[in-house]
C-alpha positions in Angstrom: -24.2 63.9 10.1 -25.8 60.9 8.3 -25.1 57.4 9.5 -22.7 55.5 7.3 -23.2 51.8 6.8 -20.3 49.3 6.7 -19.9 45.5 6.8 -17.2 46.0 9.4 -15.8 48.9 11.4 -12.4 48.5 13.0 -11.3 50.8 15.9 -7.5 51.0 16.0 -5.0 51.1 13.1 -2.1 49.2 14.7 -0.9 45.8 13.5 -4.1 43.9 14.3 -6.4 46.7 13.0 -4.8 47.4 9.7 -4.3 43.8 8.8 -7.9 43.0 9.8 -9.0 45.9 7.5 -7.0 44.5 4.5 -8.4 41.0 5.0 -11.9 42.3 5.3 -11.5 44.2 2.0 -10.1 41.2 0.3 -13.2 39.3 1.3 -15.4 41.9 -0.3 -16.6 43.6 2.9 -17.2 47.3 3.0 -14.6 48.4 5.6 -13.9 51.4 7.8 -10.8 51.8 9.9 -10.6 54.5 12.7 -7.2 55.5 14.1 -6.8 58.3 16.5 -3.0 59.0 16.1 -1.0 57.2 13.4 -1.5 54.2 11.1 0.7 51.3 12.1 0.1 52.0 15.8 2.8 51.7 18.4 4.5 48.8 16.5 5.4 50.7 13.4 5.7 54.2 14.9 7.1 53.9 18.4 7.9 50.2 19.1 8.9 47.1 17.2 10.1 48.7 14.0 12.2 51.7 15.1 13.7 49.8 18.0 14.9 47.1 15.6 16.5 49.7 13.5 18.4 51.0 16.5 19.4 47.5 17.4 20.9 47.1 13.9 22.9 50.2 14.5 24.0 48.8 17.9 25.2 45.6 16.1 27.4 47.7 13.9 28.7 49.6 16.9 29.7 46.3 18.5 31.5 45.2 15.4 33.4 48.5 15.4 34.4 48.0 19.0 35.9 44.7 18.0 37.3 45.8 14.7 40.7 44.3 15.1 39.1 40.8 15.1 38.0 41.5 11.6 41.4 43.0 10.5 40.2 46.6 10.6 42.3 49.3 12.3 41.0 52.8 13.0 44.3 53.8 14.7 42.4 54.0 17.9 40.0 56.7 16.8 36.4 56.7 15.6 33.1 58.2 16.7 29.6 56.9 17.1 26.7 59.3 16.3 23.5 58.1 17.9 21.7 61.0 16.3 22.2 59.4 12.9 21.0 56.1 14.3 17.8 57.9 15.6 17.2 59.6 12.2 17.6 56.3 10.4 15.1 54.6 12.7 12.5 57.3 12.0 13.1 57.0 8.3 12.5 53.2 8.5 9.4 53.8 10.5 8.0 56.5 8.2 8.5 54.4 5.1 6.5 51.5 6.5 3.7 53.8 7.8 3.4 55.3 4.3 3.2 51.8 3.0 0.2 51.0 5.3 -1.5 54.2 4.0 -0.9 53.0 0.4 -2.4 49.6 1.3 -5.5 51.3 2.7 -6.1 53.1 -0.5 -5.3 50.1 -2.7 -7.9 48.0 -0.8 -10.5 50.9 -0.9 -10.7 51.0 2.9 -12.3 54.2 4.4 -9.8 55.5 6.9 -10.9 58.0 9.6 -8.2 59.7 11.6 -10.3 60.3 14.7 -11.1 59.1 18.2 -13.9 56.5 18.4 -16.4 55.4 20.9 -19.2 52.8 20.6 -22.7 53.9 21.6 -25.5 51.8 23.0 -26.8 51.2 19.5 -23.5 49.7 18.4 -22.6 52.7 16.3 -19.1 53.9 16.2 -19.1 57.7 16.9 -16.2 59.9 15.8 -15.4 62.5 18.3 -13.8 65.0 15.9 -15.8 64.5 12.7 -19.2 63.9 14.4 -20.0 61.0 12.1 -21.6 57.8 13.2 -20.4 54.6 11.5 -22.7 51.6 11.6 -21.1 48.2 11.1 -22.6 44.7 10.9 -19.5 43.8 12.9 -17.1 45.9 15.0 -13.6 45.0 15.9 -11.9 46.7 18.8 -8.1 46.9 18.2 -7.2 49.7 20.6 -3.9 48.2 21.8 -2.2 48.9 25.1 0.1 51.5 26.8 3.1 51.3 29.1 2.4 50.9 32.8 4.3 52.1 35.8 4.7 51.4 39.5 3.8 53.5 42.6 6.6 55.8 43.5 7.9 56.0 40.0 5.5 58.2 38.1 6.1 58.8 34.4 7.0 62.4 33.5 8.3 61.9 29.9 11.6 63.7 30.8 13.4 61.9 33.6 11.2 58.9 33.9 10.2 57.6 30.5 8.8 54.7 28.6 10.1 53.1 25.4 8.0 55.6 23.4 10.0 58.6 24.7 13.2 56.6 24.5 12.7 56.1 20.8 12.6 59.9 20.4 15.9 60.5 22.2 18.6 61.8 19.9 21.4 61.2 22.4 22.2 58.2 24.6 21.3 58.8 28.3 24.2 58.1 30.5 23.9 56.6 33.1 20.6 54.9 32.3 18.5 52.8 34.7 16.0 50.4 33.1 13.2 49.1 35.4 12.1 45.8 34.1 14.1 43.0 32.5 11.6 41.7 30.0 12.1 42.0 26.2 11.9 45.8 26.0 14.2 46.3 28.9 16.8 43.9 27.5 16.6 45.4 24.0 17.2 48.9 25.2 20.1 47.7 27.4 21.7 46.2 24.3 21.3 49.5 22.4 22.6 51.8 25.0 25.5 49.6 26.1 26.7 49.3 22.5 26.9 53.1 22.5 29.0 53.1 25.7 26.4 54.0 28.3 26.5 52.9 31.9 23.4 50.6 32.0 21.8 49.2 35.1 18.7 46.9 34.9 16.4 46.4 37.9 14.2 43.4 38.0 11.8 42.5 40.8 11.9 38.8 40.0 14.9 36.4 40.5 16.1 36.5 36.9 16.4 38.6 33.8 13.8 37.6 31.2 11.9 36.0 34.1 9.2 34.3 31.9 11.8 32.5 29.9 13.2 29.0 30.6 15.6 29.3 33.5 18.6 28.2 31.4 17.9 31.1 29.0 17.7 33.6 31.8 20.9 32.4 33.5 22.9 32.3 30.2 21.8 35.8 29.2 22.7 37.1 32.6 26.3 35.8 32.1 26.4 37.4 28.6 25.2 40.8 30.0 27.8 40.7 32.7 30.6 40.2 30.0 29.1 43.1 28.0 29.3 45.4 31.0 25.5 45.6 31.5 24.8 45.8 35.2 21.7 44.3 36.7 20.0 43.7 40.1 17.4 41.0 40.5 14.9 40.8 43.4 15.1 44.5 43.3 12.2 46.8 44.2 12.0 50.5 43.4 10.7 52.2 46.5 10.8 55.9 45.4 12.6 58.4 43.2 14.1 61.8 43.9 14.8 64.4 41.3 17.5 67.1 41.5 19.5 69.2 39.1 18.0 67.4 36.1 19.0 64.0 37.4 17.1 61.3 39.2 18.1 59.0 42.1 16.2 55.7 42.7 15.9 54.2 46.1 16.0 50.5 45.5 15.3 47.7 48.0 17.7 44.7 47.4 18.9 41.8 49.4 21.8 44.0 50.6 19.4 46.7 51.8 18.2 50.0 50.3 20.6 51.3 47.6 20.6 54.6 45.9 21.2 54.5 42.1 21.6 57.7 40.2 20.6 58.1 36.5 20.2 60.7 33.8 17.0 58.9 32.8 15.0 56.0 34.1 13.3 53.8 31.4 10.3 52.0 32.8 9.7 48.7 30.9 7.5 46.6 33.2 4.7 45.7 30.7 1.6 47.2 29.3 -2.1 47.9 30.3 -4.9 47.5 27.8 -6.5 50.6 26.3 -10.1 49.6 27.1 -11.3 52.7 28.8 -13.6 55.4 27.3 -14.7 53.4 24.3 -18.2 52.5 25.5 -17.6 49.0 26.7 -19.5 49.5 29.9 -22.7 50.7 28.2 -22.6 47.7 25.8 -21.9 45.2 28.6 -18.6 43.9 27.1 -16.9 41.8 29.7 -13.3 42.6 30.7 -10.8 41.1 33.2 -8.5 43.6 34.8 -9.1 45.9 31.8 -8.4 43.3 29.1 -11.3 42.5 26.9 -12.5 38.9 27.2 -12.8 36.9 24.0 -13.4 33.3 22.9 -11.2 31.3 20.6 -12.5 33.3 17.6 -11.9 36.7 19.1 -15.6 37.3 19.8 -16.6 39.2 22.9 -19.7 38.3 24.9 -21.7 40.9 22.9 -22.8 39.6 19.5 -20.9 41.0 16.4 -18.3 42.7 18.5 -14.8 41.3 18.4 -11.5 42.3 20.1 -8.0 41.6 18.9 -4.4 42.5 19.8 -3.0 43.9 23.0 -6.3 45.0 24.3 -7.1 41.3 24.9 -3.8 40.7 26.6 -3.8 37.1 25.4 -0.2 37.5 24.2 0.9 41.1 23.6 2.9 40.7 20.4 2.4 42.3 17.1 2.5 39.1 15.1 -0.3 37.7 17.5 -2.4 40.8 16.6 -1.8 40.1 12.9 -3.1 36.6 13.3 -6.0 37.6 15.6 -7.1 40.2 13.1 -7.2 37.7 10.2 -9.1 35.2 12.4 -11.7 37.7 13.6 -12.5 39.0 10.1 -12.7 35.5 8.6 -15.0 34.4 11.4 -17.2 37.5 10.9 -17.4 36.7 7.2 -18.6 33.2 7.9 -15.4 31.4 6.8 -14.2 28.2 8.3 -11.5 29.1 10.7 -9.1 27.5 13.2 -8.4 28.9 16.6 -4.8 30.1 17.3 -2.5 27.7 18.9 -0.5 30.1 21.2 2.1 27.4 21.9 3.0 27.7 18.2 3.6 31.5 18.6 7.2 32.6 18.8 8.1 34.9 21.7 11.1 36.9 20.6 13.6 39.2 22.3 16.0 41.1 20.0 18.7 41.7 22.5 22.3 40.6 22.1 22.3 37.6 22.2 18.8 37.1 20.8 16.1 34.9 22.4 13.2 33.1 20.9 10.9 30.6 22.6 7.7 28.5 22.2 5.5 26.6 24.5 6.4 25.4 28.0 9.5 26.0 30.1 11.1 23.2 31.9 9.8 24.4 35.2 6.2 24.3 33.8 6.8 20.7 32.4 8.1 19.5 35.8 5.2 21.1 37.6 2.8 19.3 35.2 4.6 16.0 35.7 5.3 15.7 32.0 7.5 12.8 30.7 9.8 14.6 28.3 13.2 14.3 26.6 15.6 17.2 26.2 17.6 18.0 23.1 20.2 20.8 23.1 22.9 21.9 20.7 25.3 24.8 21.1 26.1 27.4 18.5 29.8 27.0 19.3 29.8 23.8 17.4 28.3 25.4 14.3 30.5 26.5 11.4 28.4 29.5 10.4 28.2 30.9 13.9 32.0 30.5 14.3 32.5 32.3 11.0 30.3 35.1 12.2 32.3 35.2 15.5 28.9 35.1 17.2 28.5 31.7 18.8 27.1 32.2 22.3 24.0 30.2 23.1 22.1 27.1 22.1 18.8 25.6 20.8 17.0 23.5 23.4 13.9 21.4 22.7 11.6 19.6 25.1 9.6 16.7 23.4 7.1 14.3 24.8 8.8 10.9 25.2 5.8 8.8 24.1 4.5 10.7 21.0 7.4 13.0 20.1 5.2 16.2 20.4 7.3 19.3 20.8 6.3 20.8 24.1 8.7 23.7 24.3 11.6 25.3 22.4 14.1 27.8 23.9 16.8 29.4 21.8 19.5 31.9 22.6 22.1 33.0 20.2 22.7 34.6 16.8 19.6 35.4 14.8 17.5 32.9 16.7 14.4 35.2 16.1 14.8 34.4 12.4 15.2 30.6 13.2 11.8 30.7 14.9 9.7 30.2 11.8 10.7 26.5 11.4 9.5 25.7 14.9 6.2 27.7 14.4 5.5 25.6 11.3 6.5 22.3 13.1 4.4 22.9 16.2 1.4 24.2 14.3 1.4 21.0 12.2 2.1 18.7 15.1 5.5 17.6 13.6 8.0 15.8 15.8 11.8 16.3 16.2 12.3 13.3 14.0 10.5 15.1 11.1 12.7 18.2 11.7 15.8 16.0 11.7 14.8 14.3 8.4 14.6 17.7 6.7 17.9 18.5 5.0 19.3 21.8 6.3 21.8 23.8 4.2 25.4 23.8 5.3 26.9 26.0 6.6 23.9 27.7 8.1 22.7 28.5 11.6 19.6 26.3 10.8 21.8 23.3 11.3 21.7 23.9 15.1 17.9 23.4 14.9 18.4 20.0 13.2 21.1 18.9 15.6 18.9 19.9 18.6 16.1 17.9 17.2 18.5 14.9 16.8 19.7 15.4 20.4 16.1 14.8 21.7 16.7 11.2 20.5 20.3 11.0 21.6 21.5 11.2 18.0 23.2 14.6 17.6 26.0 14.2 15.1 28.4 17.1 15.6 28.9 17.0 19.4 
């Protein structure tokens, strides 16, 4: 078939890819987007969006379990139908995916549902259609996939990833979750709200091991109160399957334990999808499978960019959004500014929620930083008390000399929604004093942000 010419060809229609396509079209570039499975990628179809829908259902389930607190009496009888929650999550996902399709048409972007590779002539070849797309610029946005560990091979039935978990119409019970990062903690929240026996296994010393230690320790206490079991410093050695069940052999400080489960959810991170797309022939450099890029998302090969999880800079959908915009604007010759990853919120939508920025206290101590600490608890906040959801705090680390915000660590009600203020502040080099001078509505959860900012200067008002 004839070669088709474009200003930019994007491989991958996930968050980074489809946003890059829209921005390219807005800048007047003739744009093609190639997606092998579904527009919206993992995020909209089998990740961020449907899981948050299930978490919303889980929140309702928790309220029902505590109905008497709210003056509601079911006379001891009500049922939870997880199948309905699953159906609703798929409806939410499908609605957004259709919206992405509409945006592609609105912006006159040529979409090819096909598998793509890049040949030595920098043409994007479509496996199914046989077409060759030539682009002045190519953006690789192929994402990542769940990884596993030796002795615990994924089978999609007994040993599953979050993708298969989101297709389940019933709650597995008991469920063992291997990995206590964001995905593991979120599914633990969902399944426990529906009454499942949940055990989390984490190889490192704490749950959410990359978070500030105070966050990890506090959420561990919260999980214990909720009845979520966990074992840290725990290594899965092997798995045995029998009668449709699975038994994990787990090495802990107490020796090797056997833990039975209906299903095992593996949530230990992702591996970049960089194979079989022609990188070797082009000479595109990678590190452990992740595509290397500079601050403007350029690879070492001219006019080829990479964005999103395939770069493994920070595997978050909102990072992919930003990288997509940055790459396109750079390719279009616009003046651009590199992403400040310290200003990017890292969010976990468990109960309680977690949101963080920048450095942990351990990292600051290791670097010998001279910093002040400001912390304010939600238990002293009127809105949180009214919501009967007041576990947690906002904690800020600020440079003592200049007031620069070095790290922010939040745990509590809706802290993921409170993250925007800190993203704006850090991106624009604001100090806690400037946050404190901003008037925050009362009563709102945002007042905890202001009070924590004041606390870095020893000036908190309501504690």
